[in-house]
N, C-alpha and C positions, 0 to 999 in steps of 0.2 A: 810552472807553479800551478796553473789551472788544471793541467793534465794530472799532476800529482794529487791534487785535492780530489779530482774526479775518481782516481784510482782508489784513494783511501775511503771515499764514500761508498764505492762499489764493494770494497772488502767488508766494510762495516755492515752494509745491507745484507751481504752474504752470510756473515756471522749471525746477524739477528734472525735471518730466515732459517738458518740451520738450527739455532736454539729453539725457535718457535716450532720447527718441525719435530725436534726431539721431544719437546714438551707435549706436542700434540699426539705423538706416538704413545707416550707414557699415559696421557689422559684418555687414550682410546680404549684402554682395557675396560671392559664392562662385564657385569654379572647380573643375571636375572633368573627368576623362577617362572615356571609356566603358568602360574596363577598367583593371586595375592593372598589367598586364604585356603587352608587345607583342614580337613577333618583330622583330628588326632589319630596318629598311627598311619595316616595316609602317605603314599609315596610322593616325595618332592622331586621334581625334575629341575635341575639347575644347568644353565648354559652360560658359557663365557666366551669372550672374543677379545682380540687385541693383545693377547699374551705372547710370550716368546714362542716361536715355532718349535715343534717337536720337543717341548719342555715338560717336566713334571710339575703339576700344579697341586698344591696342598689345599684342601677345603676344610674350613673350620666353621663351627656353629657356636656362637657365644663364647669364642675363645678356645673351645675344645676341638681338637682335630678329629674330623670324621673319617678322613682317608685321603687318598691321592689319585690322580688320573693324569693322562698325558694329552697335550694339545696336538692338533694336526699340523700340517705344513703351513697352514694359514694362521696358526696361533689360537685356534678355537677348540672348545671341548664341550661335552655334554655328559652329565653324570646324574645318578639317582641315589636317594637315601630316604629312609623312613623318618617321619617326624615323630617325636616321642608321645607316649600317652600322657595326658595332662593329669596333674594331681587332682584328687577327688574334689577339692574345694575351689579349683580354678576352672573357669569357663572359657577363657581365651588368653592367648599369650603371644607376644611378639618375639621373634627370633632374629638375630643378626647373623648373616652368612658372609664369609670372606674367602677369597681365593688368591693364592700367592704362588708365583712361578719361581724358577731357579734364578732369574735375574732380579728377584725381589719386586717385581711388578705386582701390585695388589689392587683388587677391585672388591667392592662390598655391595650388598643389598640386604633386604630383610623380607620376611614373610610372617604371616600370622597363622596360628593353629587354633582350632576351636573344638569344643565339645558340642554335639547336637543335643540340645537340652530344652526342656519345657517343664515348667512347674508353677505352683502358686503358693502363696502364703496369706494367712495361716493355713495349716494343713488339716485342722480338725475343728468341729463345731456342728451346729445344726445345719444340714445341707440346704434346707429351704430358706434360711435367713443368713447364712454365713457370707460375709463380704471378704473378697480376696483381691490380691493384685497378682497378675500373671507375669512371668519372666520368660523370655525366649532368647536362645543363643544358637548360632550356626545355621540359621534359616536362609542365609544369602549365599550359600556355597555354589548353587547352580544358577540362581537368578538374582541380580542386584535389585535392591529395594523390593523384595518379594512381599506380597500380601500374606498375612498369617491368619488362618482360620482355625476355629475350635469347633469340632463336631462332637455332639453328645450322642452316644450310642447306647441304646437300651440294653438291659440284660439279655434280651432275646437276640441281640445282634443287629437290630434295625435302627437306623438313625432317627433321632427325635428332633434335633434342631441344630442349626449351624449359625455361628456368629463370627464376625470379623474382629480380631483383636487389634489389628493395626498393620503397619508396614515395618518390616525388618530393615534397619539402616546400618551404615558402617560397612567396612570391608567384608566382615563375616556374616552380617545379618543379625542384628540384635534389637530386641525390645527390652530395655533394661527393666522397666516396670510399667504396667498399664495403670490406668486410673482404677480406683477401687470400684468393684462391681460384685454382684451376687454370683456365687459359684454356680448355682442353678437359678436361672430366671424363670423357673417353673417348678412344679411339685414333682420330684422324682419318685418313682416307684421303688419298692424294696428290691434289693439285689445288687449285683456288681455292674456298675456302669463303666463305660470306657470313654475317656476324654481323649480324642485324637486331634493332635495339633499337626497341621500341615499347610501347604501353600496352594491347595486346590479348593475352589469354592464349593464344588460338588463332592459329597462324601463317597469314598470308595475305600474299602478296608486296605490299609497299608500293609505291604509285605516287603521282604528284603529285596525284591526285584525292582522296587521303585527307586528311581534315581534322585528324586527330590527329597529334601529332609522331612522327617516326620517323627512324632513321638506319640506313643499310646500309654495312657496312665489309667489304671483302674481306680475307681472310687466306690467304696462299699457303703451302701445305704442299708441300715439295719431295720429301719421301720419308717413308715410314712409319718410326717409331722402332723400334728393336730392343730 
């Protein structure tokens, strides 16, 4: 009797272990992107593991199929796709990604896409007295919690002053709205000024070769205020 009980316990333990192992194998499927936030239209790299070996995997974004790829002998894959351009009035968006193989094993992840954006409101008024709030998006793409600076560039192209607006927070790097402050904390001369927003304390004219986020916005000064 004792021997029979021992045998039954051993069988039960084996079944439990087998079930746990199957559940563990199913739960092992994972999906991830190579970063958490992308600039709109940027290439997204997605990697999966724990799927059926040498199987076709279908990749979807927000429920829409993007395409398919094949896993290797170890059940892993790597694929690329472009994230879409954001609508004009959208600064940041969260996307859900899923991958499903022929055995119906599914894994999910998500990523954010952002527009590199800097602006202020209101947009018009006396430049010497106008008080505005600045908004920043996408300035954390390269560095988390990046400092954000505003460089005032004279019509001649020479820098006049630099101020710090704050720290870009969140996954993509956002300053939703700064405290209210004067657009120009000094008397600007007539002409087209450039407001350059970037993450560098020292001014240097930004070009397309720069890896870190930046925005240049012209501000036309028609006459000096009296």
